[in-house]
C-alpha atoms as one frame of an Amber mdcrd trajectory, in Angstrom:
protein
  74.857  17.851  30.702  74.637  20.140  28.080  71.097  21.414  27.565  71.235
  24.378  25.080  73.825  25.857  23.022  74.442  28.537  20.408  77.297  28.550
  17.761  77.347  32.147  17.569  76.341  33.672  20.432  77.358  37.106  19.558
  74.787  37.292  16.586  71.908  36.570  18.920  72.440  40.274  20.180  71.743
  41.987  16.733  68.594  43.605  16.284  68.126  43.739  20.265  67.029  47.089
  21.944  67.487  47.937  25.465  63.872  46.769  26.209  64.527  43.419  24.533
  64.549  40.548  26.791  67.382  38.081  27.412  67.469  34.302  27.486  69.866
  32.173  29.621  72.293  31.831  27.132  72.337  35.820  26.394  72.986  36.200
  30.361  75.705  33.158  30.193  77.494  34.876  27.421  77.655  38.419  28.654
  78.327  37.451  32.289  81.249  35.186  30.663  82.596  37.552  28.540  82.370
  40.703  30.810  84.515  38.885  33.432  87.015  37.731  30.736  87.528  41.205
  29.648  87.846  42.302  33.454  90.614  39.517  34.209  92.569  40.111  31.035
  92.132  43.840  30.022  95.254  45.227  31.979  97.456  42.591  29.753  95.798
  43.467  26.637  96.737  46.861  26.748 100.578  45.561  26.463  99.768  44.098
  23.122 100.828  46.208  19.788  97.692  47.957  18.240  96.507  49.333  21.912
  96.656  52.991  22.376  96.216  54.666  25.343  95.556  58.562  25.223  94.762
  61.144  27.963  91.682  63.081  27.853  91.752  66.744  28.416  92.371  67.649
  32.064  89.747  66.276  34.367  90.130  65.750  38.012  87.168  64.794  40.456
  87.981  63.877  44.059  91.867  63.022  43.034  90.745  60.775  40.087  92.311
  61.276  36.503  90.856  59.604  33.338  92.469  58.222  30.338  90.975  56.677
  27.341  92.356  53.576  26.008  91.390  52.389  22.236  91.624  48.551  21.436
  93.004  46.900  18.653  91.164  44.054  16.630  93.163  41.541  18.685  90.150
  40.239  20.694  86.228  40.146  20.316  84.997  43.324  21.730  81.495  45.091
  21.502  83.441  48.445  21.323  87.076  49.397  20.422  86.921  52.183  22.546
  86.782  51.730  26.451  86.905  55.037  28.798  88.656  53.657  31.831  89.214
  55.641  35.439  92.635  55.320  36.859  92.602  56.581  40.389  95.557  59.061
  41.019  96.271  57.399  44.414  96.784  53.570  42.895
């Protein structure tokens, strides 16, 4: 049984600060959004429009960092993401 809904859940974050409280729908939307991103991001990197550029040489404990820039093919809070790829992987 559906108890609550929001037609445009993304707009509910406008005007919020780090101290703003979240309701249950904020949490549900963000958790779902994050999980979907984590599961699909490796495939989205193969789409036209995504660019992966290597940052200045940086290694720490054998880790190298790359910074992919997203395209407008999916909703995202930011089109720039920093990812760390382990050199041993």
